[in-house]
C-alpha positions in Angstrom: 106.5 98.0 93.7 108.7 97.2 96.7 112.4 97.8 96.3 114.8 94.9 96.9 117.5 96.1 99.2 120.0 93.2 99.1 121.3 90.5 96.8 119.2 87.5 96.0 120.0 84.8 98.6 121.9 81.8 97.2 120.9 78.2 97.9 123.7 76.2 99.6 124.1 73.9 96.6 124.6 76.9 94.4 127.7 78.1 96.2 131.1 77.2 94.9 134.2 76.4 96.9 136.9 79.0 96.2 139.3 78.0 93.5 137.6 74.6 92.6 134.4 75.5 90.8 132.7 72.7 92.7 129.7 73.0 94.9 130.5 73.9 98.4 129.9 71.0 100.9 127.4 71.6 103.7 129.0 72.5 106.9 132.1 74.1 105.2 130.9 77.5 104.3 133.2 79.6 102.1 133.5 83.4 102.4 129.8 84.0 101.7 128.0 87.0 103.1 126.2 86.8 106.3 122.4 86.5 105.9 120.8 89.9 105.6 118.1 91.1 108.0 114.6 91.1 106.4 113.6 94.4 104.9 111.9 96.7 107.4 108.7 98.5 106.3 107.1 101.8 107.3 103.9 101.5 109.2 100.9 103.7 108.4 101.8 106.4 110.9 105.4 106.4 109.7 104.3 106.7 106.1 102.2 109.8 107.0 105.1 111.4 108.9 107.4 110.7 105.9 104.9 112.1 103.4 104.6 115.3 105.4 108.4 115.7 105.6 108.9 114.9 101.9 106.1 117.4 101.0 107.6 120.2 103.1 111.1 119.5 101.8 109.9 119.5 98.2 108.0 122.8 98.6 110.9 124.7 100.2 113.7 123.1 98.1 111.9 123.7 94.8 111.6 127.4 95.5 115.2 128.3 94.6 115.6 126.3 91.4 112.2 127.2 90.1 113.1 130.9 90.2 116.2 130.4 87.9 114.1 130.4 84.7 112.4 133.6 85.8 115.5 135.7 86.4 115.5 137.5 82.9 111.8 138.3 83.2 112.1 139.4 86.8 115.1 141.6 85.9 113.1 143.4 83.2 109.9 143.8 85.3 111.6 145.1 88.5 114.5 146.9 86.7 116.9 144.9 88.9 120.6 145.4 88.6 123.3 142.7 88.8 123.7 143.2 92.6 120.0 142.9 93.2 119.8 139.7 91.2 122.7 138.2 93.2 121.0 139.0 96.5 117.6 137.6 95.2 119.1 134.3 94.2 121.8 133.9 97.0 120.0 135.5 99.9 117.5 132.6 100.1 120.4 130.1 100.6 122.2 132.3 103.1 119.2 132.7 105.5 118.2 129.1 104.9 121.6 127.8 106.0 121.9 130.2 109.0 118.4 129.2 110.3 119.1 125.5 110.4 121.1 125.2 113.6 119.0 127.5 115.8 115.8 126.0 114.3 117.1 122.5 115.2 118.0 123.5 118.8 114.6 125.2 119.3 113.0 122.0 118.1 115.0 120.0 120.6 113.8 122.2 123.5 110.2 122.9 122.6 109.3 120.0 120.3 109.4 120.1 116.5 105.8 120.0 115.3 104.8 123.6 115.8 108.1 125.0 114.7 107.6 123.0 111.5 104.1 124.5 111.1 105.3 128.0 111.9 108.3 127.9 109.5 106.1 126.6 106.7 103.4 129.2 107.4 106.0 132.0 107.3 107.5 130.6 104.0 104.0 130.4 102.5 102.9 133.9 103.6 106.1 135.6 102.4 105.7 133.8 99.1 102.7 136.1 98.6 104.8 139.1 99.4 107.4 137.9 96.8 104.7 137.5 94.2 103.4 141.0 94.6 106.8 142.8 95.0 107.1 146.1 93.1 110.8 146.6 93.6 114.0 144.6 94.0 114.5 145.7 97.7 111.1 144.3 98.7 111.9 141.0 96.9 115.3 140.7 98.5 113.8 141.1 102.0 111.1 138.6 101.2 113.6 136.1 99.9 115.6 136.4 103.1 112.5 135.8 105.2 111.5 132.9 102.9 114.9 131.3 103.4 114.6 131.7 107.2 111.2 130.0 107.1 112.6 127.2 104.9 115.5 126.6 107.2 113.2 126.4 110.2 111.1 123.8 108.4 114.0 121.7 107.1 115.7 121.6 110.5 112.5 120.2 112.0 112.2 117.6 109.2 115.7 116.3 109.9 115.0 116.1 113.6 111.6 114.5 113.1 112.9 111.7 110.8 115.7 111.0 113.4 113.1 111.0 116.3 110.5 108.8 114.6 112.6 106.2 112.8 115.5 104.0 113.8 118.1 101.8 112.1 117.3 100.9 108.5 114.1 102.9 108.4 115.9 106.0 109.5 118.5 105.6 106.8 115.8 105.0 104.2 113.8 108.1 105.4 116.8 110.4 105.3 117.7 109.0 101.9 114.2 109.7 100.5 114.6 113.3 101.9 117.9 113.7 100.1 116.5 112.3 96.8 113.5 114.7 97.2 115.8 117.6 97.5 117.7 116.5 94.3 114.5 116.1 92.3 113.2 119.5 93.5 116.4 121.1 92.4 116.2 119.4 88.9 112.5 119.9 88.3 112.6 123.6 89.2 113.7 125.0 85.8 111.2 122.9 83.7 108.3 123.9 86.0 109.4 127.6 86.0 109.7 127.5 82.2 106.2 126.0 81.8 104.7 128.6 84.0 106.3 131.5 82.1 105.2 129.9 78.8 101.6 129.8 79.9 101.4 133.2 81.7 104.0 135.3 79.9 107.1 136.8 81.4 105.5 139.8 83.2 103.2 137.7 85.3 104.9 134.3 85.0 107.7 135.0 87.5 105.1 136.1 90.0 103.2 132.9 89.5 106.3 130.8 90.3 106.1 132.3 93.8 102.4 131.7 94.0 103.0 128.0 93.3 104.3 127.7 96.9 101.0 128.9 98.4 98.6 125.9 97.7 101.4 123.3 98.4 102.4 125.2 101.5 98.9 125.5 102.9 98.1 121.8 102.2 101.3 120.7 103.9 100.6 122.9 107.0 97.3 121.2 107.4 98.8 117.8 107.0 101.6 118.6 109.4 99.2 119.9 112.1 97.3 116.6 111.9 99.9 113.9 111.3 103.3 115.0 112.9 103.9 113.6 116.3 103.1 115.6 119.4 105.9 117.9 120.6 108.4 115.9 122.7 111.2 118.1 124.0 114.5 116.3 124.3 116.6 119.1 125.9 116.2 121.5 128.8 117.7 124.5 127.2 118.6 125.6 123.7 122.3 125.9 124.5 122.6 127.9 121.2 126.1 129.1 120.2 125.0 132.6 119.2 128.5 133.9 118.7 129.5 130.9 116.6 126.4 131.5 114.4 127.2 135.2 114.0 130.8 134.4 113.1 129.6 131.9 110.4 127.2 134.5 109.0 129.9 137.2 108.9 132.4 134.8 107.3 129.8 133.9 104.6 129.2 137.6 103.9 132.9 138.3 103.7 133.1 135.7 101.0 129.9 136.8 99.2 130.2 140.6 99.2 133.2 141.0 96.9 131.3 139.3 94.1 128.1 141.3 94.7 130.0 144.7 94.7 133.5 144.2 93.2 135.7 146.4 95.3 138.9 146.6 93.3 142.2 144.9 94.3 142.6 146.7 97.6 139.1 145.8 98.5 139.6 142.2 97.5 142.7 142.0 99.8 140.7 143.5 102.6 137.8 141.0 102.2 140.3 138.1 102.0 142.0 139.3 105.2 138.6 139.7 107.0 137.6 136.2 105.9 140.9 134.7 107.3 140.4 136.6 110.5 136.8 135.4 110.9 137.8 131.8 110.1 140.5 131.9 112.8 138.1 133.5 115.3 135.5 130.9 114.6 138.0 128.0 115.1 139.3 129.6 118.3 135.8 130.2 119.7 134.6 126.7 118.9 137.6 125.2 120.8 137.1 127.6 123.7 133.3 126.9 123.9 134.0 123.1 123.9 136.7 123.3 126.6 134.3 125.4 128.8 131.7 122.6 128.6 129.4 124.5 126.3 127.7 123.5 123.1 129.7 124.9 120.1 127.9 125.4 116.8 130.3 122.9 115.1 130.9 120.0 117.4 134.7 119.4 117.7 134.2 115.7 117.1 132.9 116.5 113.6 136.1 118.2 112.6 138.2 115.4 114.0 136.3 112.8 111.8 138.1 112.9 108.5 135.4 111.0 106.6 132.7 113.3 107.9 134.7 116.5 107.2 135.9 115.5 103.7 132.4 114.2 102.8 130.9 117.5 103.9 133.5 119.3 101.8 132.4 117.1 98.8 128.8 118.0 99.4 129.5 121.7 99.7 131.5 121.8 96.4 128.9 119.7 94.6 125.9 121.6 95.8 127.4 125.0 95.2 128.7 124.2 91.7 125.5 122.5 90.6 123.2 125.3 91.8 125.4 128.0 90.2 125.9 126.1 87.0 122.1 125.6 86.6 121.4 129.4 87.2 124.1 130.5 84.7 123.0 128.0 82.1 119.4 129.3 82.3 120.6 132.9 81.9 122.8 132.0 79.0 120.0 130.1 77.2 117.6 133.0 77.4 120.0 136.0 77.2 122.7 134.5 75.0 120.8 132.2 72.7 117.4 134.0 72.8 115.4 130.9 73.8 112.0 131.3 75.4 111.6 130.3 79.0 110.0 127.1 77.8 112.8 126.4 75.5 115.3 126.9 78.3 113.3 124.6 80.5 113.3 121.9 77.8 117.1 122.0 77.7 117.2 121.5 81.5 114.5 118.8 81.5 116.9 115.8 80.7 118.8 116.6 83.9 115.6 116.2 86.0 114.8 112.9 84.2 118.3 111.5 84.5 118.6 112.5 88.2 115.3 110.8 89.1 116.3 107.5 87.4 119.9 107.6 88.7 118.7 108.3 92.2 116.4 105.3 92.1 119.2 103.0 90.9 122.0 104.5 93.0 121.7 101.8 95.7 122.4 99.1 93.2 125.5 100.9 91.9 126.7 101.5 95.5 126.3 97.8 96.3 128.7 97.0 93.4 131.2 99.8 93.6 130.9 101.3 97.1 132.1 104.8 97.8 133.7 105.1 94.4 130.2 105.8 93.2 130.4 109.3 94.8 133.8 110.1 93.1 132.6 108.8 89.7 129.5 110.9 90.0 131.5 114.0 90.7 133.8 113.3 87.8 130.8 113.1 85.5 129.3 116.3 86.9 132.6 118.2 86.4 133.0 117.0 82.9 129.4 118.0 82.0 130.1 121.6 83.3 133.4 121.9 81.4 132.1 120.5 78.2 129.0 122.8 78.4 131.2 125.8 78.5 133.5 124.6 75.7 130.6 123.8 73.4 128.8 127.1 74.1 132.0 128.9 73.0 132.5 127.0 69.7 129.4 125.1 68.6 127.0 126.5 66.0 123.9 128.1 67.5 121.5 125.8 65.6 122.7 122.6 67.4 123.9 124.1 70.7 120.7 123.6 72.6 120.6 120.0 71.7 124.2 119.4 72.7 123.6 121.2 76.0 120.6 119.0 76.6 122.7 115.9 76.2 125.2 117.2 78.6 122.4 118.0 81.1 121.5 114.3 80.8 125.1 113.4 81.9 125.2 116.0 84.7 121.8 114.9 86.1 122.7 111.3 86.1 126.0 112.0 87.8 124.4 114.1 90.6 121.6 111.5 91.0 124.2 108.8 91.6 126.3 110.7 94.2 123.9 113.1 96.0 122.1 110.9 98.5 124.9 108.4 98.4 127.4 110.9 99.7 125.0 112.1 102.4 124.5 108.5 103.6 128.3 108.0 103.9 128.8 111.4 105.6 126.1 110.8 108.3 127.3 107.2 108.8 130.7 108.4 109.8 129.4 111.2 112.1 130.8 110.6 115.6 128.2 109.2 118.1 128.5 112.2 120.4 127.6 114.6 117.5 125.1 112.5 115.6 122.2 114.8 116.6 123.7 117.9 114.9 125.6 116.2 112.0 122.7 116.4 109.5 122.0 120.0 110.3 125.7 121.0 110.0 125.9 119.1 106.6 122.9 121.0 105.3 124.0 124.4 106.7 127.4 123.9 105.0 125.7 123.1 101.7 123.5 126.1 101.8 126.3 128.5 102.7 128.4 127.0 99.9 125.4 127.6 97.5 125.0 131.3 98.7 128.7 132.0 98.0 128.8 130.0 94.7 125.6 131.5 93.3 126.6 135.1 94.1 130.1 134.5 92.7 129.2 132.7 89.5 126.2 134.9 88.6 128.4 137.9 89.3 131.1 136.6 86.9 128.5 136.1 84.2 126.5 139.3 84.6 129.5 141.6 84.8 131.4 140.1 81.9 128.3 140.5 79.7 127.6 144.0 81.0 131.2 144.9 80.4 130.9 144.2 76.7 132.1 140.6 76.8 129.9 138.1 74.7 127.5 135.8 76.4 129.4 132.8 75.0 132.6 134.0 76.5 131.0 134.8 79.8 129.3 131.4 80.0 132.6 129.6 79.2 134.3 131.5 82.1 131.5 130.6 84.5 131.4 127.0 83.4 135.2 126.5 83.8 135.0 127.9 87.3 132.0 125.6 88.1 134.0 122.7 86.8 137.0 123.7 88.9 134.8 123.7 92.0 133.4 120.3 91.1 137.0 119.2 90.6 137.7 120.1 94.2 134.7 117.9 95.2 136.4 115.0 93.3 139.6 115.4 95.3 137.7 115.7 98.6 135.8 112.5 97.7 139.0 110.6 96.9 140.5 111.6 100.2 137.3 110.8 102.0 137.4 107.3 100.6 141.0 106.8 101.7 140.2 108.2 105.2 137.2 105.8 105.4 139.4 102.8 104.5 142.0 103.8 107.1 139.3 104.2 109.7 137.9 100.8 108.9 141.3 99.1 109.2 141.8 100.7 112.6 138.4 99.7 113.8 138.4 96.1 112.6 140.6 94.6 115.3 138.7 96.3 118.1 135.4 95.4 116.6 136.3 91.8 116.2 137.6 91.6 119.8 134.2 92.8 120.9 132.5 90.2 118.8 130.7 92.5 116.4 131.0 93.3 112.7 132.7 96.6 111.9 130.7 99.3 110.2 131.5 99.5 106.5 
């Protein structure tokens, strides 16, 4: 079924003159919308490229969320401690995010096809290592390599979609990629729960890694056949190695206090180190740009308020959602004693609601505009907060049902705002930085996820290990997640205001040049 992308055209005699209720006379048009361009469609080659990119994205983005349900079983089998678990779940996002920018630049220089194939082959091979790991150290190393492979793959996907498609088709392709990521994130816990229910906890968590292998091999074969031939678009990589190292060090400075709590003196030392690294990063990016280099974060991106605030919204949303999903899964199994399948069924409404809301989001955006993003974040924050409050006070017998209902609200909220926010962010990326804007957005989200997952899982695991109850620990973690989501609400509100100001400033210049300003 083809999707309708615009309002149904009106007949001239159906239009009403403003304030009269009478049919508008021919030749005296009112303030009706300009005719929309006909909907563009993907050709056969474009559909094949899009299918390969969606398959690669789904395989690599599913990997993190599918593991959530397996954490209790994995912990028992490998005798993993809290710090091990935090590295296992957060290390993937960390290396994923840090691989995006160098992967994208290498694709610019050498062409994207074979870097896509190489990254996915690495991801698939290391999945076998993860599945056969006999200790937490091996699994942590494998997860870091898996994340690097996934980052290399996803950086080529973003570049390929921008290379192959233009205009409306590019926006639709990037939107489908964003929706695929959201669905992979939501479907992971139900799929992981089903695998553990069928295979048992001891072997089930290993099978969740083995799921990557057939999908990965099939996608590698399709990519080798259908992705366009390598077409380098740059002479040299121009990679800002120092900028990348500073970003990695800053992320570690934010993560490590939660992995190994250092006491108050240590907390202050890490905070000071983070501030120094942030200042050094800002200084180096300005210096690199003034010297005519290619800084990791293009200065034009930080000067665009809608882009910067939209990216902050995406970071807070992605980090809080991923952390909330992980902590919920641990609470359902460790705190309420549900089986992996039972925990998966509680999370299933989120996947269903997210899929439906993602499909309908464009209709809501047409009606309400950018307020859709803010409303979605408000719903997500409320779902997290109410989940923690109910877990603390509701009777055990009805609590899974109540949490499932809130998962429905949370999934619908994220489905409405996820791809919508991405579209708004990339639309306001300055022209001189359009090529790196998507990769920077994804890198920011992944780094936020690494910090949030390590922090919130640490809060939950250490409070329960220290004698606090599971309900109390889940309440604390949920309140923190809701607070982070609240920051996303504020960033979204300010992004909307910045967009409105930018539009007002652009309209006179756009009209003087005889074109319609971008909305």
